[in-house]
PDB file of N, H, CA, C and O in Angstrom:
ATOM      1  N   MET A   1       0.831  -1.193   0.000  1.00  0.00           N
ATOM      2  CA  MET A   1       0.000   0.000   0.000  1.00  0.00           C
ATOM      3  C   MET A   1       0.867   1.245   0.000  1.00  0.00           C
ATOM      4  O   MET A   1       2.000   1.221   0.480  1.00  0.00           O
ATOM      5  N   ASN A   2       0.346   2.307  -0.527  1.00  0.00           N
ATOM      6  H   ASN A   2      -0.575   2.326  -0.917  1.00  0.00           H
ATOM      7  CA  ASN A   2       1.071   3.571  -0.576  1.00  0.00           C
ATOM      8  C   ASN A   2       0.881   4.329   0.730  1.00  0.00           C
ATOM      9  O   ASN A   2      -0.232   4.426   1.248  1.00  0.00           O
ATOM     10  N   ALA A   3       1.963   4.858   1.249  1.00  0.00           N
ATOM     11  H   ALA A   3       2.867   4.779   0.828  1.00  0.00           H
ATOM     12  CA  ALA A   3       1.888   5.668   2.466  1.00  0.00           C
ATOM     13  C   ALA A   3       1.346   7.047   2.108  1.00  0.00           C
ATOM     14  O   ALA A   3       1.623   7.545   1.017  1.00  0.00           O
ATOM     15  N   PRO A   4       0.572   7.684   3.010  1.00  0.00           N
ATOM     16  CA  PRO A   4       0.067   9.034   2.717  1.00  0.00           C
ATOM     17  C   PRO A   4       1.206  10.037   2.630  1.00  0.00           C
ATOM     18  O   PRO A   4       2.212   9.911   3.329  1.00  0.00           O
ATOM     19  N   ILE A   5       1.042  11.027   1.772  1.00  0.00           N
ATOM     20  H   ILE A   5       0.225  11.129   1.204  1.00  0.00           H
ATOM     21  CA  ILE A   5       2.068  12.053   1.572  1.00  0.00           C
ATOM     22  C   ILE A   5       1.763  13.225   2.487  1.00  0.00           C
ATOM     23  O   ILE A   5       0.647  13.746   2.487  1.00  0.00           O
ATOM     24  N   ASP A   6       2.745  13.639   3.261  1.00  0.00           N
ATOM     25  H   ASP A   6       3.652  13.217   3.261  1.00  0.00           H
ATOM     26  CA  ASP A   6       2.597  14.813   4.128  1.00  0.00           C
ATOM     27  C   ASP A   6       3.112  16.022   3.354  1.00  0.00           C
ATOM     28  O   ASP A   6       4.320  16.242   3.265  1.00  0.00           O
ATOM     29  N   PHE A   7       2.183  16.808   2.793  1.00  0.00           N
ATOM     30  H   PHE A   7       1.202  16.629   2.866  1.00  0.00           H
ATOM     31  CA  PHE A   7       2.559  17.936   1.953  1.00  0.00           C
ATOM     32  C   PHE A   7       3.206  19.061   2.755  1.00  0.00           C
ATOM     33  O   PHE A   7       3.834  19.940   2.164  1.00  0.00           O
ATOM     34  N   ASN A   8       3.073  19.061   4.076  1.00  0.00           N
ATOM     35  H   ASN A   8       2.563  18.347   4.555  1.00  0.00           H
ATOM     36  CA  ASN A   8       3.730  20.076   4.899  1.00  0.00           C
ATOM     37  C   ASN A   8       5.237  19.853   4.960  1.00  0.00           C
ATOM     38  O   ASN A   8       5.980  20.771   5.306  1.00  0.00           O
ATOM     39  N   GLN A   9       5.695  18.658   4.632  1.00  0.00           N
ATOM     40  H   GLN A   9       5.091  17.912   4.351  1.00  0.00           H
ATOM     41  CA  GLN A   9       7.109  18.331   4.698  1.00  0.00           C
ATOM     42  C   GLN A   9       7.817  18.527   3.357  1.00  0.00           C
ATOM     43  O   GLN A   9       9.039  18.394   3.281  1.00  0.00           O
ATOM     44  N   ILE A  10       7.073  18.838   2.310  1.00  0.00           N
ATOM     45  H   ILE A  10       6.080  18.946   2.372  1.00  0.00           H
ATOM     46  CA  ILE A  10       7.658  18.986   0.980  1.00  0.00           C
ATOM     47  C   ILE A  10       8.022  20.448   0.744  1.00  0.00           C
ATOM     48  O   ILE A  10       7.173  21.330   0.868  1.00  0.00           O
ATOM     49  N   ASP A  11       9.270  20.699   0.409  1.00  0.00           N
ATOM     50  H   ASP A  11       9.959  19.981   0.309  1.00  0.00           H
ATOM     51  CA  ASP A  11       9.726  22.047   0.066  1.00  0.00           C
ATOM     52  C   ASP A  11       9.865  22.145  -1.447  1.00  0.00           C
ATOM     53  O   ASP A  11      10.692  21.466  -2.055  1.00  0.00           O
ATOM     54  N   ILE A  12       9.045  22.996  -2.040  1.00  0.00           N
ATOM     55  H   ILE A  12       8.373  23.547  -1.546  1.00  0.00           H
ATOM     56  CA  ILE A  12       9.092  23.190  -3.485  1.00  0.00           C
ATOM     57  C   ILE A  12       9.642  24.576  -3.754  1.00  0.00           C
ATOM     58  O   ILE A  12       9.122  25.572  -3.251  1.00  0.00           O
ATOM     59  N   GLU A  13      10.683  24.631  -4.540  1.00  0.00           N
ATOM     60  H   GLU A  13      11.105  23.822  -4.948  1.00  0.00           H
ATOM     61  CA  GLU A  13      11.264  25.911  -4.915  1.00  0.00           C
ATOM     62  C   GLU A  13      11.198  26.044  -6.427  1.00  0.00           C
ATOM     63  O   GLU A  13      11.595  25.138  -7.159  1.00  0.00           O
ATOM     64  N   LEU A  14      10.694  27.177  -6.884  1.00  0.00           N
ATOM     65  H   LEU A  14      10.370  27.913  -6.289  1.00  0.00           H
ATOM     66  CA  LEU A  14      10.603  27.443  -8.312  1.00  0.00           C
ATOM     67  C   LEU A  14      11.665  28.444  -8.722  1.00  0.00           C
ATOM     68  O   LEU A  14      11.976  29.380  -7.985  1.00  0.00           O
ATOM     69  N   LYS A  15      12.211  28.235  -9.895  1.00  0.00           N
ATOM     70  H   LYS A  15      11.958  27.475 -10.494  1.00  0.00           H
ATOM     71  CA  LYS A  15      13.121  29.219 -10.468  1.00  0.00           C
ATOM     72  C   LYS A  15      12.280  30.362 -11.014  1.00  0.00           C
ATOM     73  O   LYS A  15      11.092  30.185 -11.286  1.00  0.00           O
ATOM     74  N   ASP A  16      12.880  31.523 -11.176  1.00  0.00           N
ATOM     75  H   ASP A  16      13.844  31.667 -10.956  1.00  0.00           H
ATOM     76  CA  ASP A  16      12.144  32.685 -11.670  1.00  0.00           C
ATOM     77  C   ASP A  16      11.514  32.416 -13.036  1.00  0.00           C
ATOM     78  O   ASP A  16      10.409  32.886 -13.308  1.00  0.00           O
ATOM     79  N   GLU A  17      12.202  31.666 -13.894  1.00  0.00           N
ATOM     80  H   GLU A  17      13.100  31.284 -13.673  1.00  0.00           H
ATOM     81  CA  GLU A  17      11.657  31.403 -15.223  1.00  0.00           C
ATOM     82  C   GLU A  17      10.489  30.410 -15.183  1.00  0.00           C
ATOM     83  O   GLU A  17       9.754  30.292 -16.163  1.00  0.00           O
ATOM     84  N   GLU A  18      10.309  29.696 -14.068  1.00  0.00           N
ATOM     85  H   GLU A  18      10.907  29.791 -13.272  1.00  0.00           H
ATOM     86  CA  GLU A  18       9.194  28.761 -13.923  1.00  0.00           C
ATOM     87  C   GLU A  18       7.943  29.429 -13.339  1.00  0.00           C
ATOM     88  O   GLU A  18       6.856  28.853 -13.368  1.00  0.00           O
ATOM     89  N   ARG A  19       8.103  30.622 -12.821  1.00  0.00           N
ATOM     90  H   ARG A  19       8.986  31.090 -12.798  1.00  0.00           H
ATOM     91  CA  ARG A  19       6.977  31.304 -12.178  1.00  0.00           C
ATOM     92  C   ARG A  19       6.068  31.951 -13.215  1.00  0.00           C
ATOM     93  O   ARG A  19       6.506  32.344 -14.297  1.00  0.00           O
ATOM     94  N   GLN A  20       4.789  32.051 -12.856  1.00  0.00           N
ATOM     95  H   GLN A  20       4.433  31.732 -11.978  1.00  0.00           H
ATOM     96  CA  GLN A  20       3.805  32.702 -13.720  1.00  0.00           C
ATOM     97  C   GLN A  20       3.444  34.035 -13.076  1.00  0.00           C
ATOM     98  O   GLN A  20       3.141  34.079 -11.883  1.00  0.00           O
ATOM     99  N   PRO A  21       3.471  35.118 -13.840  1.00  0.00           N
ATOM    100  CA  PRO A  21       3.141  36.417 -13.247  1.00  0.00           C
ATOM    101  C   PRO A  21       1.677  36.465 -12.818  1.00  0.00           C
ATOM    102  O   PRO A  21       0.808  35.888 -13.471  1.00  0.00           O
ATOM    103  N   CYS A  22       1.424  37.148 -11.735  1.00  0.00           N
ATOM    104  H   CYS A  22       2.131  37.616 -11.205  1.00  0.00           H
ATOM    105  CA  CYS A  22       0.078  37.312 -11.201  1.00  0.00           C
ATOM    106  C   CYS A  22      -0.516  38.598 -11.769  1.00  0.00           C
ATOM    107  O   CYS A  22       0.100  39.660 -11.682  1.00  0.00           O
ATOM    108  N   GLU A  23      -1.693  38.505 -12.343  1.00  0.00           N
ATOM    109  H   GLU A  23      -2.194  37.642 -12.414  1.00  0.00           H
ATOM    110  CA  GLU A  23      -2.339  39.682 -12.902  1.00  0.00           C
ATOM    111  C   GLU A  23      -3.282  40.270 -11.851  1.00  0.00           C
ATOM    112  O   GLU A  23      -4.193  39.589 -11.380  1.00  0.00           O
ATOM    113  N   VAL A  24      -3.066  41.520 -11.490  1.00  0.00           N
ATOM    114  H   VAL A  24      -2.326  42.073 -11.873  1.00  0.00           H
ATOM    115  CA  VAL A  24      -3.860  42.200 -10.478  1.00  0.00           C
ATOM    116  C   VAL A  24      -4.885  43.087 -11.163  1.00  0.00           C
ATOM    117  O   VAL A  24      -4.540  43.883 -12.036  1.00  0.00           O
ATOM    118  N   TRP A  25      -6.152  42.949 -10.766  1.00  0.00           N
ATOM    119  H   TRP A  25      -6.432  42.302 -10.057  1.00  0.00           H
ATOM    120  CA  TRP A  25      -7.234  43.762 -11.303  1.00  0.00           C
ATOM    121  C   TRP A  25      -7.792  44.620 -10.178  1.00  0.00           C
ATOM    122  O   TRP A  25      -7.741  44.234  -9.010  1.00  0.00           O
ATOM    123  N   THR A  26      -8.320  45.772 -10.528  1.00  0.00           N
ATOM    124  H   THR A  26      -8.361  46.085 -11.477  1.00  0.00           H
ATOM    125  CA  THR A  26      -8.962  46.631  -9.547  1.00  0.00           C
ATOM    126  C   THR A  26     -10.094  47.401 -10.221  1.00  0.00           C
ATOM    127  O   THR A  26     -10.162  47.483 -11.447  1.00  0.00           O
ATOM    128  N   ARG A  27     -10.966  47.953  -9.412  1.00  0.00           N
ATOM    129  H   ARG A  27     -10.910  47.886  -8.415  1.00  0.00           H
ATOM    130  CA  ARG A  27     -12.108  48.692  -9.942  1.00  0.00           C
ATOM    131  C   ARG A  27     -11.708  50.149 -10.123  1.00  0.00           C
ATOM    132  O   ARG A  27     -11.278  50.804  -9.173  1.00  0.00           O
ATOM    133  N   VAL A  28     -11.851  50.650 -11.337  1.00  0.00           N
ATOM    134  H   VAL A  28     -12.201  50.118 -12.108  1.00  0.00           H
ATOM    135  CA  VAL A  28     -11.519  52.032 -11.660  1.00  0.00           C
ATOM    136  C   VAL A  28     -12.637  52.603 -12.525  1.00  0.00           C
ATOM    137  O   VAL A  28     -13.034  51.998 -13.521  1.00  0.00           O
ATOM    138  N   MET A  29     -13.132  53.756 -12.141  1.00  0.00           N
ATOM    139  H   MET A  29     -12.809  54.247 -11.332  1.00  0.00           H
ATOM    140  CA  MET A  29     -14.159  54.462 -12.913  1.00  0.00           C
ATOM    141  C   MET A  29     -15.365  53.568 -13.217  1.00  0.00           C
ATOM    142  O   MET A  29     -15.926  53.637 -14.311  1.00  0.00           O
ATOM    143  N   GLY A  30     -15.761  52.738 -12.265  1.00  0.00           N
ATOM    144  H   GLY A  30     -15.306  52.681 -11.376  1.00  0.00           H
ATOM    145  CA  GLY A  30     -16.975  51.952 -12.403  1.00  0.00           C
ATOM    146  C   GLY A  30     -16.826  50.598 -13.066  1.00  0.00           C
ATOM    147  O   GLY A  30     -17.818  49.883 -13.204  1.00  0.00           O
ATOM    148  N   TYR A  31     -15.634  50.217 -13.482  1.00  0.00           N
ATOM    149  H   TYR A  31     -14.828  50.798 -13.370  1.00  0.00           H
ATOM    150  CA  TYR A  31     -15.460  48.901 -14.075  1.00  0.00           C
ATOM    151  C   TYR A  31     -14.093  48.350 -13.685  1.00  0.00           C
ATOM    152  O   TYR A  31     -13.232  49.098 -13.223  1.00  0.00           O
ATOM    153  N   HIS A  32     -13.890  47.058 -13.866  1.00  0.00           N
ATOM    154  H   HIS A  32     -14.590  46.450 -14.242  1.00  0.00           H
ATOM    155  CA  HIS A  32     -12.648  46.400 -13.472  1.00  0.00           C
ATOM    156  C   HIS A  32     -11.657  46.400 -14.623  1.00  0.00           C
ATOM    157  O   HIS A  32     -12.007  46.144 -15.775  1.00  0.00           O
ATOM    158  N   ARG A  33     -10.403  46.696 -14.278  1.00  0.00           N
ATOM    159  H   ARG A  33     -10.118  46.905 -13.342  1.00  0.00           H
ATOM    160  CA  ARG A  33      -9.322  46.754 -15.256  1.00  0.00           C
ATOM    161  C   ARG A  33      -8.065  46.135 -14.656  1.00  0.00           C
ATOM    162  O   ARG A  33      -7.872  46.192 -13.441  1.00  0.00           O
ATOM    163  N   PRO A  34      -7.201  45.541 -15.492  1.00  0.00           N
ATOM    164  CA  PRO A  34      -5.912  45.072 -14.981  1.00  0.00           C
ATOM    165  C   PRO A  34      -4.996  46.259 -14.691  1.00  0.00           C
ATOM    166  O   PRO A  34      -4.928  47.204 -15.477  1.00  0.00           O
ATOM    167  N   VAL A  35      -4.299  46.204 -13.571  1.00  0.00           N
ATOM    168  H   VAL A  35      -4.354  45.436 -12.933  1.00  0.00           H
ATOM    169  CA  VAL A  35      -3.417  47.298 -13.164  1.00  0.00           C
ATOM    170  C   VAL A  35      -2.295  47.491 -14.180  1.00  0.00           C
ATOM    171  O   VAL A  35      -1.810  48.609 -14.353  1.00  0.00           O
ATOM    172  N   ALA A  36      -1.877  46.429 -14.850  1.00  0.00           N
ATOM    173  H   ALA A  36      -2.271  45.520 -14.710  1.00  0.00           H
ATOM    174  CA  ALA A  36      -0.786  46.526 -15.822  1.00  0.00           C
ATOM    175  C   ALA A  36      -1.149  47.428 -17.006  1.00  0.00           C
ATOM    176  O   ALA A  36      -0.258  47.950 -17.676  1.00  0.00           O
ATOM    177  N   SER A  37      -2.446  47.616 -17.270  1.00  0.00           N
ATOM    178  H   SER A  37      -3.170  47.191 -16.726  1.00  0.00           H
ATOM    179  CA  SER A  37      -2.841  48.436 -18.414  1.00  0.00           C
ATOM    180  C   SER A  37      -3.014  49.915 -18.052  1.00  0.00           C
ATOM    181  O   SER A  37      -3.365  50.723 -18.912  1.00  0.00           O
ATOM    182  N   PHE A  38      -2.772  50.273 -16.790  1.00  0.00           N
ATOM    183  H   PHE A  38      -2.487  49.617 -16.092  1.00  0.00           H
ATOM    184  CA  PHE A  38      -2.925  51.664 -16.364  1.00  0.00           C
ATOM    185  C   PHE A  38      -1.838  52.537 -16.978  1.00  0.00           C
ATOM    186  O   PHE A  38      -0.735  52.070 -17.261  1.00  0.00           O
ATOM    187  N   ASN A  39      -2.168  53.821 -17.180  1.00  0.00           N
ATOM    188  H   ASN A  39      -3.064  54.200 -16.950  1.00  0.00           H
ATOM    189  CA  ASN A  39      -1.145  54.769 -17.596  1.00  0.00           C
ATOM    190  C   ASN A  39      -0.317  55.166 -16.359  1.00  0.00           C
ATOM    191  O   ASN A  39      -0.644  54.757 -15.245  1.00  0.00           O
ATOM    192  N   THR A  40       0.722  55.938 -16.541  1.00  0.00           N
ATOM    193  H   THR A  40       0.988  56.271 -17.446  1.00  0.00           H
ATOM    194  CA  THR A  40       1.651  56.278 -15.461  1.00  0.00           C
ATOM    195  C   THR A  40       0.945  56.964 -14.293  1.00  0.00           C
ATOM    196  O   THR A  40       1.217  56.643 -13.136  1.00  0.00           O
ATOM    197  N   GLY A  41       0.052  57.893 -14.575  1.00  0.00           N
ATOM    198  H   GLY A  41      -0.169  58.154 -15.515  1.00  0.00           H
ATOM    199  CA  GLY A  41      -0.642  58.610 -13.516  1.00  0.00           C
ATOM    200  C   GLY A  41      -1.553  57.717 -12.711  1.00  0.00           C
ATOM    201  O   GLY A  41      -1.594  57.821 -11.485  1.00  0.00           O
ATOM    202  N   LYS A  42      -2.287  56.837 -13.373  1.00  0.00           N
ATOM    203  H   LYS A  42      -2.254  56.752 -14.369  1.00  0.00           H
ATOM    204  CA  LYS A  42      -3.208  55.932 -12.689  1.00  0.00           C
ATOM    205  C   LYS A  42      -2.435  54.909 -11.861  1.00  0.00           C
ATOM    206  O   LYS A  42      -2.887  54.523 -10.783  1.00  0.00           O
ATOM    207  N   LYS A  43      -1.270  54.463 -12.353  1.00  0.00           N
ATOM    208  H   LYS A  43      -0.903  54.776 -13.228  1.00  0.00           H
ATOM    209  CA  LYS A  43      -0.441  53.544 -11.563  1.00  0.00           C
ATOM    210  C   LYS A  43       0.026  54.230 -10.286  1.00  0.00           C
ATOM    211  O   LYS A  43       0.088  53.600  -9.230  1.00  0.00           O
ATOM    212  N   GLY A  44       0.358  55.522 -10.376  1.00  0.00           N
ATOM    213  H   GLY A  44       0.308  56.033 -11.234  1.00  0.00           H
ATOM    214  CA  GLY A  44       0.760  56.271  -9.194  1.00  0.00           C
ATOM    215  C   GLY A  44      -0.380  56.403  -8.198  1.00  0.00           C
ATOM    216  O   GLY A  44      -0.172  56.258  -6.993  1.00  0.00           O
ATOM    217  N   GLU A  45      -1.587  56.677  -8.693  1.00  0.00           N
ATOM    218  H   GLU A  45      -1.756  56.795  -9.672  1.00  0.00           H
ATOM    219  CA  GLU A  45      -2.756  56.760  -7.811  1.00  0.00           C
ATOM    220  C   GLU A  45      -3.010  55.419  -7.128  1.00  0.00           C
ATOM    221  O   GLU A  45      -3.327  55.370  -5.939  1.00  0.00           O
ATOM    222  N   TYR A  46      -2.869  54.339  -7.885  1.00  0.00           N
ATOM    223  H   TYR A  46      -2.611  54.379  -8.850  1.00  0.00           H
ATOM    224  CA  TYR A  46      -3.085  53.001  -7.319  1.00  0.00           C
ATOM    225  C   TYR A  46      -2.063  52.711  -6.219  1.00  0.00           C
ATOM    226  O   TYR A  46      -2.408  52.126  -5.192  1.00  0.00           O
ATOM    227  N   ALA A  47      -0.809  53.117  -6.427  1.00  0.00           N
ATOM    228  H   ALA A  47      -0.529  53.592  -7.261  1.00  0.00           H
ATOM    229  CA  ALA A  47       0.243  52.876  -5.434  1.00  0.00           C
ATOM    230  C   ALA A  47       0.006  53.676  -4.153  1.00  0.00           C
ATOM    231  O   ALA A  47       0.444  53.263  -3.079  1.00  0.00           O
ATOM    232  N   GLU A  48      -0.680  54.811  -4.254  1.00  0.00           N
ATOM    233  H   GLU A  48      -1.036  55.146  -5.127  1.00  0.00           H
ATOM    234  CA  GLU A  48      -0.934  55.654  -3.080  1.00  0.00           C
ATOM    235  C   GLU A  48      -2.176  55.245  -2.296  1.00  0.00           C
ATOM    236  O   GLU A  48      -2.439  55.807  -1.232  1.00  0.00           O
ATOM    237  N   ARG A  49      -2.932  54.295  -2.789  1.00  0.00           N
ATOM    238  H   ARG A  49      -2.718  53.839  -3.653  1.00  0.00           H
ATOM    239  CA  ARG A  49      -4.153  53.882  -2.089  1.00  0.00           C
ATOM    240  C   ARG A  49      -3.820  53.339  -0.711  1.00  0.00           C
ATOM    241  O   ARG A  49      -2.798  52.685  -0.507  1.00  0.00           O
ATOM    242  N   ARG A  50      -4.710  53.626   0.224  1.00  0.00           N
ATOM    243  H   ARG A  50      -5.540  54.157   0.058  1.00  0.00           H
ATOM    244  CA  ARG A  50      -4.556  53.106   1.582  1.00  0.00           C
ATOM    245  C   ARG A  50      -5.751  52.219   1.891  1.00  0.00           C
ATOM    246  O   ARG A  50      -6.891  52.564   1.579  1.00  0.00           O
ATOM    247  N   PHE A  51      -5.486  51.100   2.492  1.00  0.00           N
ATOM    248  H   PHE A  51      -4.560  50.820   2.745  1.00  0.00           H
ATOM    249  CA  PHE A  51      -6.534  50.174   2.870  1.00  0.00           C
ATOM    250  C   PHE A  51      -6.776  50.308   4.362  1.00  0.00           C
ATOM    251  O   PHE A  51      -5.840  50.529   5.131  1.00  0.00           O
ATOM    252  N   TYR A  52      -7.996  50.178   4.761  1.00  0.00           N
ATOM    253  H   TYR A  52      -8.756  49.998   4.137  1.00  0.00           H
ATOM    254  CA  TYR A  52      -8.332  50.292   6.171  1.00  0.00           C
ATOM    255  C   TYR A  52      -9.295  49.182   6.549  1.00  0.00           C
ATOM    256  O   TYR A  52      -9.958  48.586   5.700  1.00  0.00           O
ATOM    257  N   ARG A  53      -9.355  48.923   7.840  1.00  0.00           N
ATOM    258  H   ARG A  53      -8.817  49.407   8.530  1.00  0.00           H
ATOM    259  CA  ARG A  53     -10.290  47.952   8.372  1.00  0.00           C
ATOM    260  C   ARG A  53     -11.251  48.704   9.269  1.00  0.00           C
ATOM    261  O   ARG A  53     -10.834  49.362  10.222  1.00  0.00           O
ATOM    262  N   GLU A  54     -12.519  48.611   8.971  1.00  0.00           N
ATOM    263  H   GLU A  54     -12.858  48.077   8.196  1.00  0.00           H
ATOM    264  CA  GLU A  54     -13.527  49.312   9.736  1.00  0.00           C
ATOM    265  C   GLU A  54     -13.603  48.717  11.140  1.00  0.00           C
ATOM    266  O   GLU A  54     -13.670  47.498  11.303  1.00  0.00           O
ATOM    267  N   ALA A  55     -13.593  49.576  12.141  1.00  0.00           N
ATOM    268  H   ALA A  55     -13.539  50.566  12.008  1.00  0.00           H
ATOM    269  CA  ALA A  55     -13.651  49.108  13.518  1.00  0.00           C
ATOM    270  C   ALA A  55     -15.030  48.524  13.817  1.00  0.00           C
ATOM    271  O   ALA A  55     -16.041  48.977  13.279  1.00  0.00           O
ATOM    272  N   SER A  56     -15.052  47.527  14.670  1.00  0.00           N
ATOM    273  H   SER A  56     -14.231  47.159  15.107  1.00  0.00           H
ATOM    274  CA  SER A  56     -16.337  46.944  15.044  1.00  0.00           C
ATOM    275  C   SER A  56     -17.073  47.892  15.978  1.00  0.00           C
ATOM    276  O   SER A  56     -16.459  48.777  16.573  1.00  0.00           O
ATOM    277  N   CYS A  57     -18.373  47.716  16.109  1.00  0.00           N
ATOM    278  H   CYS A  57     -18.872  46.996  15.625  1.00  0.00           H
ATOM    279  CA  CYS A  57     -19.184  48.623  16.910  1.00  0.00           C
ATOM    280  C   CYS A  57     -19.117  48.291  18.401  1.00  0.00           C
ATOM    281  O   CYS A  57     -19.634  49.053  19.218  1.00  0.00           O
ATOM    282  N   GLY A  58     -18.489  47.166  18.773  1.00  0.00           N
ATOM    283  H   GLY A  58     -18.069  46.548  18.109  1.00  0.00           H
ATOM    284  CA  GLY A  58     -18.323  46.827  20.181  1.00  0.00           C
ATOM    285  C   GLY A  58     -19.467  46.031  20.767  1.00  0.00           C
ATOM    286  O   GLY A  58     -19.457  45.741  21.964  1.00  0.00           O
ATOM    287  N   LEU A  59     -20.449  45.670  19.968  1.00  0.00           N
ATOM    288  H   LEU A  59     -20.457  45.905  18.996  1.00  0.00           H
ATOM    289  CA  LEU A  59     -21.561  44.867  20.480  1.00  0.00           C
ATOM    290  C   LEU A  59     -21.140  43.408  20.558  1.00  0.00           C
ATOM    291  O   LEU A  59     -20.395  42.922  19.708  1.00  0.00           O
ATOM    292  N   SER A  60     -21.614  42.724  21.567  1.00  0.00           N
ATOM    293  H   SER A  60     -22.219  43.119  22.258  1.00  0.00           H
ATOM    294  CA  SER A  60     -21.300  41.310  21.669  1.00  0.00           C
ATOM    295  C   SER A  60     -22.227  40.533  20.742  1.00  0.00           C
ATOM    296  O   SER A  60     -23.358  40.955  20.500  1.00  0.00           O
ATOM    297  N   PRO A  61     -21.756  39.403  20.221  1.00  0.00           N
ATOM    298  CA  PRO A  61     -22.589  38.620  19.301  1.00  0.00           C
ATOM    299  C   PRO A  61     -23.802  38.053  20.041  1.00  0.00           C
ATOM    300  O   PRO A  61     -23.706  37.664  21.205  1.00  0.00           O
ATOM    301  N   GLN A  62     -24.933  38.013  19.356  1.00  0.00           N
ATOM    302  H   GLN A  62     -25.011  38.329  18.410  1.00  0.00           H
ATOM    303  CA  GLN A  62     -26.147  37.475  19.956  1.00  0.00           C
ATOM    304  C   GLN A  62     -26.118  35.950  19.877  1.00  0.00           C
ATOM    305  O   GLN A  62     -25.656  35.370  18.894  1.00  0.00           O
ATOM    306  N   THR A  63     -26.613  35.327  20.917  1.00  0.00           N
ATOM    307  H   THR A  63     -26.988  35.798  21.716  1.00  0.00           H
ATOM    308  CA  THR A  63     -26.683  33.866  20.918  1.00  0.00           C
ATOM    309  C   THR A  63     -28.036  33.452  20.371  1.00  0.00           C
ATOM    310  O   THR A  63     -29.057  34.086  20.635  1.00  0.00           O
ATOM    311  N   GLN A  64     -28.018  32.379  19.607  1.00  0.00           N
ATOM    312  H   GLN A  64     -27.189  31.864  19.392  1.00  0.00           H
ATOM    313  CA  GLN A  64     -29.267  31.864  19.049  1.00  0.00           C
ATOM    314  C   GLN A  64     -29.791  30.797  19.973  1.00  0.00           C
ATOM    315  O   GLN A  64     -29.006  30.023  20.521  1.00  0.00           O
ATOM    316  N   GLY A  65     -31.078  30.731  20.161  1.00  0.00           N
ATOM    317  H   GLY A  65     -31.716  31.360  19.716  1.00  0.00           H
ATOM    318  CA  GLY A  65     -31.599  29.680  21.008  1.00  0.00           C
ATOM    319  C   GLY A  65     -32.973  29.799  21.282  1.00  0.00           C
ATOM    320  O   GLY A  65     -33.536  28.966  21.992  1.00  0.00           O
TER     321      GLY A  65
END
């Protein structure tokens, strides 16, 4: 019988030429576009964006029952 493979023990390293570039899309002017197609000014605006996490209101979760 075959022993199970523990994928946590396998180290896979890729060379740069084996990697596939990741295409990033974002919503601009009401529709989605790939960031790679932005002009210089829009790329600068995208780089300056700040992400935030809205704070919770502090209410405890209600229990169902």
